[in-house]
N, C-alpha and C positions, 0 to 999 in steps of 0.2 A: 466229510472229514471224519477220522476215527474218534470214538470217545477215548479221553485219556486221564491220567490222574496227573495232577501236576504237583512237583515238590520245590518249592523255591528255597534258594538258599545263597551265600555270598560266593557264588562262583562267576566267572565271566561270561562263560558260552550255555548254549543251551545243549541237551543231548536226550537221546532217545533210548529206550529201553525196553524189552519184551520180558514179560516175567513169566515164572513158569507155569503161573494161572492164565497166561494169554492176555494179561492185561498191558497196556500200552504205558509206560511211564515216561514222563518228560519233567526233567530236571531244568529249572532255569534261574536267571538271576534275580533276586528279590525286585530291582527295577523294571524288567521286563514287562512290557504292558500284554495283557490277554490277546490283545488282535495280533501281535507280534509272535507270540506263542502260536496260537490259531495257524497263521502263515506257516509257520515253520514245520507244522504238523502236516498240513495240507501239502507243502513241497515235498515232503517225505512220505509221501503215502503209499509209493511203489515199494520203499526199503519197508516199511512197517508191515505190508502185505506179504512181502517175502519172508521176515523173520519170524511172524506170528506163524507161517506154514512150517519154517524150520524148527521152531519150539515144539509146534503139533506133533511132529513127526518124532522130536525127541522123547516126548512127554509118551507117545504110543510104544517106542523102543523099550523107555525104561518101564512100562506097565506090563509090556510082553516078556521083560527079564526078571520081574518079580518071583520070588523062588518062597517055597514053603519053608519052616524052620528044618523040617527034615533034610530039607534039599539042603540048604544052607550050611548044614552040617556034614553033608556029603561032600559038598563044593570044597569047605574048608580042610577037611580032611586030605583030599585030592590036592589042595594046593599046597599043603605041608609036605606031602610027598614029592609032587612034580617040580614045583618052583627051585628050590633048593638043589635039585640034580641040574636043572636047566642053568642055574646061576655057576654052577663048579663048573661045568662044561663050558660054558663060554666065557667064565673067569679064565679058565686054562687057555683059549684060543686066543683070548685078547691080551692075557698078561696083566688083568687089573684084578685085584682082591679087594672085596667089599670088607668094611670090618664087621658087619653083620648083617643078616637078611631076616625080615619079619614078614607076617602075612597079617594084612588090616581088614577092617570093613570099611573101607575108603569107598566111597559112591562115585565121586567125580573125578578122580584119579587111579588108573591101575597101577601106576608104581611112582616111584618117587626116591630120591638119593639127598640124603642130608649132607651138611656141609664137612661132615666128621665121615662120610664115605658110608653109612649105613644105609641099606636098600630096604624099602618097603613094597609089598605088592598085596592088590585087593585080592581077597578069593574069589571075587566078580570076575576076574580074568580067566576063571577054569571054564566061564559060559562060551569061549572063545577057541578055536582053533590052535593046535600046538604052534603053526606058523606065526599066529599073532602073538602068543604069549612068549616065543622065542624074540620077536620083536622089541617089545616091552622090557624083555630080560638085557637084551643087548643096549638097548635105548639107555635103560637106568646104569650098565655097567660103564659105559661111554662118559655119563657123568662123573664116574670119579676121575677121568683123565681132564674133562673138560665141562667146568660147572658152568655151563650157558649152553644156547643153541647155534654157536657159531657155525662158520663152514668147516672150521677143523672137526667141530663136534659130528657134524653131518658126513663127512669125508669117514671118519672113523666108524660110524656106523653103517656106512656104505661098504667099506674095506671088509666087514665081517659079513653083512647080508646086503648083496648087490640088489635085491629083489625088496629092499625095505618099504618102499612106497607101496608095493601093491600090500604086502604085509600089515602098513599102517591102516589101509584102507578096510582092512576086513575088521578093524576095531570101531568103524563108523558104520556098521548096517550091515 
């Protein structure tokens, strides 16, 4: 059985989480017995092993993408010059106009669209190919029309980028 950290709370069910530092975190109700928790962890050993490996890979990818302050400045400048042009191009193609475009330092999201249709893009996106960048731009522009990930949202993305799945895969490794 895997070693784990236990967090008890007033919840009804148990859950598992693999933390960034590769620890197994078990959340359980206050009244759940230690034996029952141990059985839960043992029953999910395959899931734990798989997700520890996934998190380890993510950590390695993140470490490989670390940049020096000089490289960050270069990527920020590149983002400031490239991304607004890509947004302008696809904005014209899609007939969707954002209220603003900002470059951020977000680590977990390459892009976002606010409820007021303002788009944000992480400078870290510049570490990827133009095909991947264009996918994020189109994805965020599509949120101006559909503030969700509905079938209509995906149909809009696909109408602009028929190969959107392959482009999205470029962001994952």
